[in-house]
C-alpha positions in Angstrom: 38.5 49.2 -16.3 38.3 45.9 -13.9 39.7 42.8 -15.1 38.1 39.3 -13.8 40.4 36.4 -13.5 38.2 33.0 -14.7 39.0 29.8 -12.9 38.0 26.6 -14.7 37.4 23.6 -12.4 38.2 20.6 -13.5 36.0 17.8 -11.9 37.2 14.1 -12.3 34.3 11.7 -12.3 35.0 8.3 -11.7 33.4 5.1 -12.5 31.4 3.4 -10.0 29.3 -0.1 -10.0 26.4 0.0 -7.3 24.9 -3.4 -6.5 21.5 -2.8 -5.6 19.2 -5.8 -4.3 15.7 -5.6 -4.2 13.4 -7.9 -2.2 9.8 -8.1 -0.5 9.4 -6.8 2.9 8.0 -9.3 5.3 4.4 -10.0 5.2 4.1 -9.6 1.3 3.1 -12.3 -0.8 5.8 -14.4 -2.7 4.2 -16.3 -5.0 7.3 -16.7 -7.1 8.9 -17.9 -4.1 6.4 -20.4 -3.3 6.2 -21.9 -6.4 10.3 -22.3 -7.0 10.0 -23.9 -3.1 7.0 -26.3 -4.3 8.7 -27.3 -7.6 12.1 -28.3 -5.5 10.4 -30.3 -2.8 8.8 -32.3 -6.2 12.2 -32.9 -7.5 13.3 -34.1 -4.4 15.2 -31.1 -2.5 14.4 -30.6 1.2 13.5 -27.1 0.5 11.7 -25.1 3.8 11.5 -21.6 2.0 12.7 -19.8 -1.1 12.8 -15.8 -1.1 13.3 -13.9 -4.1 14.6 -11.0 -4.9 16.2 -8.9 -8.0 19.4 -7.5 -8.4 20.2 -4.7 -10.4 24.1 -3.7 -11.3 24.2 -0.1 -12.4 27.4 1.6 -13.7 27.5 5.0 -13.0 29.8 8.0 -13.1 30.3 10.2 -9.8 32.8 12.4 -8.5 32.8 10.1 -5.0 32.1 6.9 -3.7 29.5 8.7 -1.4 27.9 10.5 -4.5 27.6 7.1 -6.4 25.6 5.5 -3.6 23.3 8.8 -2.9 22.4 8.4 -6.6 22.1 4.9 -6.1 19.4 5.6 -3.3 17.8 8.1 -5.4 17.5 5.4 -8.2 16.1 2.9 -5.9 13.5 5.2 -4.3 12.1 6.5 -7.7 12.2 3.5 -9.8 13.8 0.1 -8.7 12.0 -0.4 -5.6 8.6 0.0 -4.0 9.0 1.5 -1.0 5.2 0.0 0.4 6.5 -3.7 -0.4 10.2 -3.8 -1.2 13.4 -3.5 1.0 16.9 -2.8 -0.9 20.7 -3.0 -0.2 23.2 -1.4 -1.8 26.7 -1.7 -2.2 28.8 0.7 -4.7 32.7 -0.2 -5.6 35.1 2.0 -7.6 35.7 0.2 -10.8 
């Protein structure tokens, strides 16, 4: 009769906050920014250009900062950004 020892590994998950900013690539229309620039000029501001971006703050659990960044990258590619027209940046910090 063989006796097998079992090991239970405890994986400690940490909480991370991923800040993901999605903006338009150059060459793509920016009607929201153009409208904002126009209205700001009408209000008397010396505005040359307005760029619009979206910021997502995602709180997630992961084993490491690197894993959290990989997860945020996957989220960005699959849902938050359209790779055809958007650029995105990711900043991950432990909470």
